[in-house]
C-alpha positions as CSV (number, residue, x, y, z in Angstrom):
1,M,116.6,106.4,112.9
2,A,115.8,105.7,109.3
3,D,112.5,106.9,107.7
4,R,110.0,104.2,106.7
5,I,108.7,104.8,103.2
6,P,105.9,102.8,101.4
7,S,106.4,101.5,97.9
8,D,103.6,103.7,96.6
9,H,105.3,106.9,98.0
10,P,106.1,109.5,95.2
11,S,109.8,109.4,96.1
12,I,110.0,105.6,95.2
13,E,111.0,104.9,91.6
14,T,109.7,101.5,90.5
15,H,111.1,99.5,87.6
16,R,109.6,96.3,86.1
17,T,112.2,93.7,85.7
18,S,112.2,89.9,85.4
19,L,113.3,86.9,87.4
20,E,115.4,84.7,85.1
21,R,117.2,81.4,85.3
22,R,121.0,81.6,85.9
23,G,122.6,79.5,83.2
24,R,121.3,76.0,83.2
25,M,120.8,75.9,86.9
26,D,117.5,76.4,88.8
27,R,118.9,79.4,90.5
28,P,117.3,82.8,90.0
29,R,118.9,86.1,88.9
30,L,117.4,89.5,88.6
31,D,117.7,90.7,85.0
32,C,118.1,94.5,85.3
33,S,118.9,95.2,81.6
34,G,117.1,98.1,80.0
35,I,116.2,99.8,83.3
36,D,117.9,102.9,84.7
37,A,117.8,102.3,88.4
38,S,121.3,103.7,89.2
39,L,122.6,100.3,90.1
40,P,126.3,100.5,91.0
41,I,128.1,97.7,89.0
42,D,130.5,95.6,91.1
43,D,129.2,97.1,94.3
44,V,127.1,95.7,97.1
45,V,123.7,97.3,97.8
46,R,120.9,96.9,100.3
47,L,118.0,94.9,99.0
48,T,114.8,94.4,100.9
49,L,112.7,91.2,100.3
50,A,109.4,90.7,102.2
51,G,110.4,93.3,104.9
52,D,113.9,91.9,105.6
53,T,117.0,93.8,104.4
54,Y,119.8,91.8,102.8
55,R,122.8,92.6,100.6
56,A,123.2,92.0,96.9
57,R,126.2,92.5,94.6
58,V,125.3,94.1,91.3
59,E,127.2,92.3,88.6
60,R,127.5,92.8,84.8
61,T,126.2,90.4,82.2
62,F,128.3,89.4,79.1
63,E,126.4,92.2,77.3
64,G,127.3,94.7,80.0
65,D,123.9,95.0,81.6
66,P,123.4,95.0,85.4
67,E,122.1,91.9,87.1
68,I,121.7,90.6,90.6
69,R,122.6,86.9,90.9
70,G,121.7,86.5,94.5
71,V,120.7,88.1,97.8
72,Y,122.6,87.3,101.0
73,D,122.7,88.1,104.7
74,N,125.7,90.5,104.7
75,P,128.1,92.3,102.4
76,R,130.9,89.8,102.8
77,I,128.8,86.9,101.8
78,A,127.3,88.9,98.9
79,R,130.8,89.3,97.6
80,E,131.6,85.6,98.2
81,P,128.2,83.9,97.7
82,A,129.5,80.3,98.0
83,E,129.4,80.6,101.8
84,G,125.8,81.7,102.2
85,T,122.1,81.1,101.6
86,D,120.6,82.8,98.5
87,R,117.6,84.7,99.9
88,L,116.5,85.5,96.4
89,A,115.9,81.8,95.7
90,E,114.0,81.5,99.0
91,W,111.9,84.5,98.1
92,Q,111.2,83.1,94.7
93,R,110.1,79.7,96.1
94,H,108.0,81.4,98.9
95,N,106.1,83.5,96.4
96,G,105.7,80.6,93.8
97,L,107.4,82.6,91.1
98,E,108.3,81.0,87.8
99,F,111.4,82.0,85.8
100,G,110.5,84.8,83.3
101,R,108.0,86.3,85.7
102,S,107.9,90.1,86.1
103,V,108.8,91.6,89.5
104,L,109.1,95.2,90.7
105,L,112.5,96.7,91.7
106,D,112.0,99.8,93.8
107,V,114.7,102.4,94.1
108,V,114.6,103.5,97.8
109,V,117.9,105.4,97.9
110,S,119.6,105.6,94.5
111,G,122.9,103.6,94.4
112,H,122.4,102.3,97.9
113,A,119.0,100.8,98.8
114,Y,116.5,98.9,96.8
115,G,113.4,96.7,97.3
116,L,112.0,93.8,95.4
117,R,108.3,92.9,95.3
118,V,105.7,90.9,93.4
119,P,103.5,93.2,91.2
120,G,100.4,94.2,93.2
121,E,102.1,93.9,96.5
122,R,102.8,96.9,98.7
123,A,106.0,97.1,100.7
124,V,107.5,99.4,103.3
125,Y,111.2,100.2,103.2
126,E,113.8,101.8,105.5
127,A,115.3,104.8,103.7
128,T,118.8,104.7,105.2
129,I,121.5,107.2,104.4
130,P,124.4,105.6,102.5
131,P,127.8,105.7,104.3
132,D,130.4,108.1,102.9
133,D,133.3,106.6,100.9
134,S,135.7,106.5,103.8
135,L,133.3,104.7,106.1
136,R,132.4,102.3,103.3
137,S,136.1,101.4,102.8
138,I,136.5,100.8,106.5
139,A,133.5,98.5,106.6
140,R,134.7,96.6,103.6
141,S,138.1,96.1,105.1
142,L,136.5,94.8,108.3
143,D,134.3,92.4,106.3
144,D,137.4,91.2,104.5
145,D,139.1,90.3,107.8
146,R,136.4,87.9,108.8
């Protein structure tokens, strides 16, 4: 069973980032430029929003900085987002957040699990152990078969 860790625990590293508009659309993206949160570019990570764990693909901006363009229900949809509901957009609407607003990105397990919260909020995360590379490749191939 995974350990549960609050966002104010000393092992949680917190970075202030901002919720920005994606292009000319009213879809949000998480601008992670200028922060060192060990975000694995072109990989899918766990991202917790309001107590629920989803998946997000870390992408690269034109400038080469990491960004998250959406949060989805599973890794397959995170890699092919046209099929799913963007939970980041839902979270933004639910919290009444404007574009340009600062949000907090918590590093739960570096390179694997993160949390996103509104400043001033406290969250509790599951600290899961990342799968080893061979298990990750098996899981990815199973997701690709669906």
